[in-house]
C-alpha positions as a Python dict, from the first residue, in 0.01 Angstrom:
ca = {
    (1, 'M'): (0, 0, 0),
    (2, 'S'): (381, 8, 545),
    (3, 'H'): (823, 76, 978),
    (4, 'M'): (1035, 33, 1313),
    (5, 'S'): (1052, -187, 1547),
    (6, 'Q'): (1029, -60, 1956),
    (7, 'P'): (1425, -198, 2087),
    (8, 'Y'): (1397, -417, 2395),
    (9, 'S'): (1621, -374, 2671),
    (10, 'Q'): (1780, -704, 2846),
    (11, 'S'): (1941, -748, 3139),
    (12, 'P'): (2363, -757, 3109),
    (13, 'P'): (2555, -1087, 3142),
    (14, 'P'): (2641, -1096, 3549),
    (15, 'T'): (3021, -1050, 3580),
    (16, 'A'): (3151, -1479, 3575),
    (17, 'S'): (3408, -1518, 3889),
    (18, 'P'): (3716, -1746, 3833),
    (19, 'M'): (3491, -2063, 3941),
    (20, 'Q'): (3157, -1939, 3769),
    (21, 'H'): (3043, -2148, 3464),
    (22, 'I'): (2972, -1957, 3161),
    (23, 'P'): (2713, -2087, 2928),
    (24, 'S'): (2816, -2193, 2596),
    (25, 'N'): (2480, -2130, 2448),
    (26, 'P'): (2398, -1749, 2366),
    (27, 'F'): (2033, -1793, 2368),
    (28, 'I'): (1977, -1734, 2748),
    (29, 'H'): (1647, -1556, 2699),
    (30, 'A'): (1329, -1547, 2423),
    (31, 'N'): (1473, -1170, 2414),
    (32, 'D'): (1822, -1334, 2216),
    (33, 'V'): (1638, -1552, 1998),
    (34, 'K'): (1407, -1215, 1912),
    (35, 'D'): (1751, -1042, 1838),
    (36, 'W'): (1882, -1319, 1625),
    (37, 'I'): (1576, -1320, 1400),
    (38, 'R'): (1610, -937, 1376),
    (39, 'T'): (1976, -946, 1256),
    (40, 'T'): (1929, -1257, 1038),
    (41, 'A'): (1593, -1050, 884),
    (42, 'Q'): (1789, -750, 815),
    (43, 'S'): (2063, -951, 665),
    (44, 'L'): (1787, -1071, 418),
    (45, 'G'): (1705, -689, 292),
    (46, 'F'): (1416, -666, 556),
    (47, 'A'): (1446, -281, 735),
    (48, 'D'): (1336, -437, 1034),
    (49, 'C'): (1072, -619, 1242),
    (50, 'G'): (858, -638, 1523),
    (51, 'F'): (665, -958, 1668),
    (52, 'I'): (304, -921, 1791),
    (53, 'G'): (103, -1284, 1941),
    (54, 'V'): (-167, -1448, 1740),
    (55, 'A'): (-435, -1343, 2054),
    (56, 'N'): (-331, -980, 2048),
    (57, 'P'): (-659, -762, 2064),
    (58, 'V'): (-591, -545, 1822),
    (59, 'F'): (-712, -767, 1543),
    (60, 'E'): (-1051, -752, 1715),
    (61, 'Q'): (-1061, -431, 1805),
    (62, 'Q'): (-1005, -342, 1430),
    (63, 'M'): (-1348, -524, 1335),
    (64, 'Q'): (-1555, -312, 1392),
    (65, 'G'): (-1380, -12, 1212),
    (66, 'L'): (-1418, -175, 923),
    (67, 'R'): (-1764, -293, 946),
    (68, 'D'): (-1815, 111, 982),
    (69, 'W'): (-1596, 152, 659),
    (70, 'L'): (-1772, -82, 462),
    (71, 'A'): (-2056, 75, 574),
    (72, 'Q'): (-1994, 370, 365),
    (73, 'K'): (-1954, 191, 73),
    (74, 'N'): (-1548, 342, 68),
    (75, 'H'): (-1448, 48, -47),
    (76, 'G'): (-1578, 52, -399),
    (77, 'Q'): (-1529, -273, -631),
    (78, 'M'): (-1291, -462, -360),
    (79, 'T'): (-1564, -672, -254),
    (80, 'F'): (-1283, -899, -112),
    (81, 'L'): (-1326, -675, 196),
    (82, 'E'): (-1642, -798, 265),
    (83, 'A'): (-1510, -1154, 349),
    (84, 'N'): (-1332, -1382, 568),
    (85, 'H'): (-1380, -1135, 889),
    (86, 'D'): (-1325, -1401, 1080),
    (87, 'K'): (-998, -1467, 984),
    (88, 'R'): (-945, -1083, 1017),
    (89, 'A'): (-1053, -1101, 1355),
    (90, 'N'): (-821, -1430, 1453),
    (91, 'P'): (-540, -1450, 1244),
    (92, 'A'): (-472, -1855, 1418),
    (93, 'L'): (-742, -1942, 1210),
    (94, 'L'): (-502, -1912, 895),
    (95, 'V'): (-231, -2100, 1012),
    (96, 'A'): (-308, -2369, 1246),
    (97, 'G'): (-49, -2369, 1537),
    (98, 'C'): (74, -2020, 1519),
    (99, 'R'): (152, -1839, 1805),
    (100, 'T'): (398, -1534, 1676),
    (101, 'I'): (303, -1263, 1391),
    (102, 'I'): (679, -1155, 1297),
    (103, 'A'): (601, -796, 1075),
    (104, 'V'): (864, -702, 856),
    (105, 'R'): (872, -394, 637),
    (106, 'M'): (1103, -332, 332),
    (107, 'D'): (1234, 4, 199),
    (108, 'Y'): (1179, 11, -181),
    (109, 'L'): (1314, 367, -291),
    (110, 'Q'): (1566, 346, -558),
    (111, 'Q'): (1666, 739, -521),
    (112, 'T'): (1565, 986, -273),
    (113, 'P'): (1228, 1192, -443),
    (114, 'K'): (1199, 1541, -464),
    (115, 'P'): (905, 1679, -216),
    (116, 'R'): (542, 1719, -370),
    (117, 'T'): (372, 2031, -350),
    (118, 'V'): (40, 2126, -494),
    (119, 'A'): (132, 2284, -844),
    (120, 'D'): (434, 2053, -904),
    (121, 'N'): (393, 1883, -1235),
    (122, 'L'): (703, 1958, -1437),
    (123, 'S'): (703, 1635, -1647),
    (124, 'P'): (304, 1661, -1780),
    (125, 'N'): (405, 1449, -2075),
    (126, 'T'): (548, 1153, -1848),
    (127, 'A'): (362, 843, -1711),
    (128, 'I'): (388, 881, -1355),
    (129, 'I'): (392, 508, -1174),
    (130, 'A'): (371, 482, -802),
    (131, 'R'): (749, 386, -703),
    (132, 'Y'): (720, 34, -530),
    (133, 'A'): (549, -71, -897),
    (134, 'R'): (808, 35, -1106),
    (135, 'G'): (1057, -314, -1019),
    (136, 'R'): (986, -660, -967),
    (137, 'D'): (653, -752, -826),
    (138, 'Y'): (741, -676, -420),
    (139, 'H'): (489, -968, -323),
    (140, 'K'): (711, -1204, -464),
    (141, 'I'): (1028, -1008, -353),
    (142, 'M'): (897, -1026, 58),
    (143, 'R'): (758, -1384, 62),
    (144, 'A'): (1052, -1509, -106),
    (145, 'R'): (1251, -1382, 200),
    (146, 'L'): (1015, -1433, 430),
    (147, 'K'): (1070, -1829, 358),
    (148, 'Q'): (1436, -1800, 365),
    (149, 'L'): (1420, -1644, 701),
    (150, 'A'): (1183, -1912, 840),
    (151, 'L'): (1408, -2188, 712),
    (152, 'R'): (1712, -2018, 872),
    (153, 'I'): (1503, -2033, 1206),
    (154, 'E'): (1420, -2373, 1147),
    (155, 'Q'): (1793, -2452, 1129),
    (156, 'Q'): (1858, -2255, 1492),
    (157, 'L'): (1548, -2474, 1660),
    (158, 'P'): (1807, -2730, 1828),
    (159, 'K'): (1980, -2455, 2023),
    (160, 'W'): (1648, -2302, 2120),
    (161, 'Q'): (1492, -2616, 2292),
    (162, 'H'): (1610, -2508, 2603),
    (163, 'L'): (1427, -2240, 2616),
    (164, 'D'): (1017, -2187, 2679),
    (165, 'I'): (917, -2124, 2350),
    (166, 'G'): (838, -2378, 2190),
    (167, 'A'): (1109, -2495, 2010),
    (168, 'Q'): (1073, -2853, 2069),
    (169, 'A'): (735, -2881, 1886),
    (170, 'P'): (701, -2945, 1500),
    (171, 'F'): (785, -2639, 1374),
    (172, 'V'): (518, -2444, 1135),
    (173, 'Y'): (568, -2100, 946),
    (174, 'R'): (390, -1913, 650),
    (175, 'P'): (480, -1610, 473),
    (176, 'F'): (205, -1362, 362),
    (177, 'S'): (292, -1043, 161),
    (178, 'D'): (-59, -855, 94),
    (179, 'S'): (-209, -1245, 37),
    (180, 'A'): (-497, -1352, 280),
    (181, 'P'): (-688, -1180, 504),
    (182, 'I'): (-483, -984, 732),
    (183, 'F'): (-503, -691, 953),
    (184, 'E'): (-164, -606, 778),
    (185, 'R'): (-78, -221, 881),
    (186, 'P'): (-289, -248, 1194),
    (187, 'L'): (-46, -520, 1290),
    (188, 'A'): (249, -366, 1192),
    (189, 'D'): (213, -47, 1370),
    (190, 'A'): (104, -282, 1737),
    (191, 'A'): (405, -473, 1666),
    (192, 'G'): (616, -146, 1674),
    (193, 'L'): (679, -82, 1318),
    (194, 'G'): (573, 223, 1355),
    (195, 'W'): (263, 430, 1363),
    (196, 'T'): (-30, 459, 1168),
    (197, 'G'): (-37, 836, 958),
    (198, 'K'): (-307, 1084, 853),
    (199, 'H'): (-331, 875, 507),
    (200, 'T'): (-373, 563, 696),
    (201, 'L'): (-10, 439, 577),
    (202, 'L'): (232, 325, 838),
    (203, 'L'): (498, 610, 924),
    (204, 'N'): (840, 557, 1047),
    (205, 'K'): (1053, 805, 1282),
    (206, 'Q'): (1375, 709, 1104),
    (207, 'A'): (1241, 595, 739),
    (208, 'G'): (903, 773, 663),
    (209, 'S'): (684, 543, 476),
    (210, 'F'): (848, 447, 131),
    (211, 'F'): (811, 81, 243),
    (212, 'V'): (641, -247, 183),
    (213, 'L'): (495, -491, 519),
    (214, 'G'): (519, -834, 511),
    (215, 'E'): (397, -1137, 814),
    (216, 'L'): (606, -1453, 883),
    (217, 'F'): (346, -1664, 1106),
    (218, 'L'): (487, -1915, 1305),
    (219, 'S'): (471, -2198, 1602),
    (220, 'L'): (730, -2032, 1771),
    (221, 'N'): (587, -1831, 2122),
    (222, 'L'): (786, -1490, 2167),
    (223, 'P'): (710, -1197, 2343),
    (224, 'E'): (553, -905, 2170),
    (225, 'D'): (688, -574, 2105),
    (226, 'K'): (570, -238, 2211),
    (227, 'P'): (331, 2, 1955),
    (228, 'V'): (539, 326, 1905),
    (229, 'S'): (360, 675, 1961),
    (230, 'A'): (203, 843, 1692),
    (231, 'H'): (387, 1171, 1582),
    (232, 'C'): (161, 1381, 1324),
    (233, 'G'): (107, 1607, 1533),
    (234, 'S'): (-114, 1903, 1357),
    (235, 'C'): (44, 1845, 1068),
    (236, 'Q'): (-235, 1786, 790),
    (237, 'A'): (-60, 1773, 503),
    (238, 'C'): (-127, 1481, 302),
    (239, 'L'): (-484, 1595, 337),
    (240, 'A'): (-432, 1905, 191),
    (241, 'I'): (-242, 1761, -127),
    (242, 'C'): (-465, 1464, -189),
    (243, 'P'): (-573, 1491, -611),
    (244, 'T'): (-949, 1375, -496),
    (245, 'Q'): (-969, 1457, -185),
    (246, 'A'): (-983, 1091, -82),
    (247, 'I'): (-822, 1122, 288),
    (248, 'T'): (-1211, 1315, 421),
    (249, 'A'): (-1042, 1303, 749),
    (250, 'P'): (-764, 1210, 981),
    (251, 'Y'): (-687, 835, 925),
    (252, 'V'): (-1035, 805, 736),
    (253, 'L'): (-957, 733, 303),
    (254, 'K'): (-1281, 688, 89),
    (255, 'A'): (-1063, 380, -125),
    (256, 'D'): (-1323, 462, -420),
    (257, 'A'): (-1194, 799, -452),
    (258, 'C'): (-833, 731, -417),
    (259, 'I'): (-602, 741, -750),
    (260, 'S'): (-438, 455, -649),
    (261, 'Y'): (-779, 269, -630),
    (262, 'L'): (-907, 390, -918),
    (263, 'T'): (-602, 336, -1164),
    (264, 'I'): (-500, -32, -1016),
    (265, 'E'): (-813, -160, -828),
    (266, 'H'): (-1117, -29, -1054),
    (267, 'K'): (-1216, -215, -1341),
    (268, 'G'): (-1417, -13, -1584),
    (269, 'V'): (-1532, 356, -1613),
    (270, 'I'): (-1355, 588, -1435),
    (271, 'E'): (-1605, 922, -1306),
    (272, 'E'): (-1540, 1206, -1500),
    (273, 'K'): (-1530, 1425, -1179),
    (274, 'Y'): (-1181, 1263, -1120),
    (275, 'R'): (-995, 1251, -1472),
    (276, 'R'): (-858, 1581, -1458),
    (277, 'A'): (-743, 1512, -1096),
    (278, 'I'): (-554, 1176, -1210),
    (279, 'G'): (-337, 1387, -1436),
    (280, 'N'): (-77, 1167, -1576),
    (281, 'R'): (-30, 929, -1289),
    (282, 'V'): (-137, 602, -1464),
    (283, 'F'): (-89, 381, -1193),
    (284, 'G'): (-90, 429, -816),
    (285, 'C'): (-7, 792, -676),
    (286, 'D'): (301, 889, -411),
    (287, 'D'): (153, 1241, -342),
    (288, 'C'): (29, 1198, 30),
    (289, 'Q'): (355, 1076, 49),
    (290, 'L'): (636, 1305, -139),
    (291, 'I'): (448, 1589, 83),
    (292, 'C'): (480, 1378, 416),
    (293, 'P'): (752, 1530, 638),
    (294, 'W'): (889, 1211, 741),
    (295, 'N'): (974, 1116, 429),
    (296, 'R'): (1311, 1331, 459),
    (297, 'Y'): (1412, 1020, 646),
    (298, 'A'): (1339, 779, 381),
    (299, 'K'): (1586, 473, 337),
    (300, 'I'): (1711, 348, 3),
    (301, 'T'): (1663, 21, -97),
    (302, 'P'): (1919, -240, -85),
    (303, 'I'): (1751, -477, -293),
    (304, 'D'): (1812, -460, -646),
    (305, 'D'): (1500, -623, -733),
    (306, 'F'): (1295, -268, -718),
    (307, 'H'): (1469, -79, -931),
    (308, 'A'): (1278, 52, -1225),
    (309, 'R'): (1254, -203, -1528),
    (310, 'H'): (1169, -112, -1919),
    (311, 'G'): (1213, 311, -1818),
    (312, 'L'): (904, 300, -1597),
    (313, 'E'): (1102, 598, -1451),
    (314, 'N'): (1053, 845, -1690),
    (315, 'S'): (802, 679, -1967),
    (316, 'Q'): (617, 933, -2193),
    (317, 'L'): (272, 843, -2183),
    (318, 'L'): (253, 847, -2548),
    (319, 'A'): (527, 583, -2574),
    (320, 'L'): (344, 359, -2341),
    (321, 'W'): (-17, 423, -2492),
    (322, 'Q'): (176, 247, -2843),
    (323, 'W'): (245, -68, -2611),
    (324, 'S'): (78, -334, -2794),
    (325, 'E'): (-88, -607, -2557),
    (326, 'A'): (211, -836, -2649),
    (327, 'D'): (399, -553, -2551),
    (328, 'F'): (259, -498, -2224),
    (329, 'L'): (219, -888, -2136),
    (330, 'E'): (604, -906, -2205),
    (331, 'R'): (763, -571, -2013),
    (332, 'T'): (510, -611, -1698),
    (333, 'E'): (621, -979, -1658),
    (334, 'G'): (696, -1050, -1269),
    (335, 'S'): (594, -669, -1247),
    (336, 'P'): (266, -533, -1028),
    (337, 'L'): (162, -318, -1340),
    (338, 'R'): (41, -659, -1429),
    (339, 'R'): (-265, -618, -1170),
    (340, 'T'): (-452, -335, -1374),
    (341, 'G'): (-501, -547, -1736),
    (342, 'Y'): (-376, -389, -2002),
    (343, 'H'): (-742, -241, -2111),
    (344, 'S'): (-732, -61, -1766),
    (345, 'F'): (-391, 59, -1854),
    (346, 'L'): (-458, 206, -2152),
    (347, 'R'): (-774, 372, -2006),
    (348, 'N'): (-533, 519, -1765),
    (349, 'I'): (-274, 676, -2034),
    (350, 'S'): (-565, 794, -2227),
    (351, 'I'): (-651, 997, -1920),
    (352, 'G'): (-312, 1094, -1917),
    (353, 'L'): (-285, 1208, -2268),
    (354, 'G'): (-627, 1417, -2227),
    (355, 'N'): (-471, 1587, -1934),
    (356, 'A'): (-118, 1670, -2095),
    (357, 'P'): (-45, 2000, -2260),
    (358, 'F'): (-244, 2031, -2618),
    (359, 'Q'): (-17, 1823, -2906),
    (360, 'A'): (-195, 1775, -3220),
    (361, 'E'): (32, 1399, -3248),
    (362, 'Y'): (-217, 1313, -2916),
    (363, 'C'): (-531, 1308, -3080),
    (364, 'A'): (-429, 1162, -3392),
    (365, 'K'): (-288, 873, -3211),
    (366, 'L'): (-598, 866, -2987),
    (367, 'T'): (-792, 820, -3219),
    (368, 'E'): (-609, 550, -3366),
    (369, 'R'): (-706, 298, -3046),
    (370, 'L'): (-1078, 382, -3093),
    (371, 'N'): (-1340, 98, -3119),
    (372, 'H'): (-1100, -114, -2911),
    (373, 'S'): (-1394, -102, -2672),
    (374, 'D'): (-1694, 112, -2497),
    (375, 'V'): (-1492, 187, -2200),
    (376, 'L'): (-1169, 284, -2345),
    (377, 'D'): (-1325, 467, -2621),
    (378, 'E'): (-1560, 684, -2344),
    (379, 'H'): (-1204, 788, -2182),
    (380, 'I'): (-1071, 817, -2564),
    (381, 'F'): (-1320, 1077, -2691),
    (382, 'W'): (-1290, 1277, -2383),
    (383, 'A'): (-920, 1282, -2388),
    (384, 'I'): (-943, 1433, -2713),
    (385, 'A'): (-1220, 1671, -2614),
    (386, 'E'): (-996, 1784, -2365),
    (387, 'Q'): (-670, 1800, -2589),
    (388, 'K'): (-924, 2039, -2858),
    (389, 'A'): (-1009, 2266, -2565),
    (390, 'K'): (-675, 2363, -2495),
    (391, 'K'): (-556, 2399, -2856),
    (392, 'A'): (-918, 2677, -2858),
}
């Protein structure tokens, strides 16, 4: 799974003479509307928002890069990236009548993380779950709040009808969050929410990268924001720390080698060459973010829904391993963890147990899950062999 929009200037109001009429409507310019939307978005828990037109050239420009990346087979089983290229290139096809996209970002950290180094793994028996996934599913949070923003905008339309922004026409809107063929990160980049880092995530000078992105398509015609300049410089810390070397060059991610992909999107057997590198990460990976110097400025979320549930910020591998499928379904209700599915969740935990320091109990508990499925059995046998090798 996204940072701060460019401030724009507006002319100060002219000094009023005693005979001069002062208009009562504060919405004098389209930028005043943007000011109001940004302030309202922040009141709903969004860290910031930026504005971009549906005809912005960034969408068409991204297409060749996507085609080249797909041709290199970097996307693994994510075949959905091969489809709907017409909509990616022309987002107006997604929502008839849309003229502007509001890109938003939402911070998700519940506490400031310690920077990670290559040697760090102080809790090898603890399951690492990516920080965005420890609470409620952000897609639901994002879309619900974007809808609230749209409804508040709709209430303001009578005040904006004197402006040339399309407020007189029927209002059309639709919220998205990783839920349609949209160039989400390039869109947010072009809308001024940050710049694309060498790890391919969006970075923000005042907030790092621990945030998620969403979009509100709407029929108003509002001025675009400008992109911000990049500030990665010569730093390549994210490339160096990636456990599987999935960042093959600055701005190039081999997704099918990324631990986030392997533990979430990939179904079936995980190649043995990646298993030790996965360590005790059972859902996602934050390493390239934890090492990034800009995340010293990462912000704590004001949204309670991002707070960890069921102890997922500090769960023991063995405790999760003993969840039944009913436990999994109950404790991941409304959670991003549902995406990986129960069988893949166990697969990931078995890798973590294999990588953990030797404990005789691990081998016994791993054996209890044999004959669950051929895929899981393969990872259990590997984990038992790794445990026995450490004992020897």
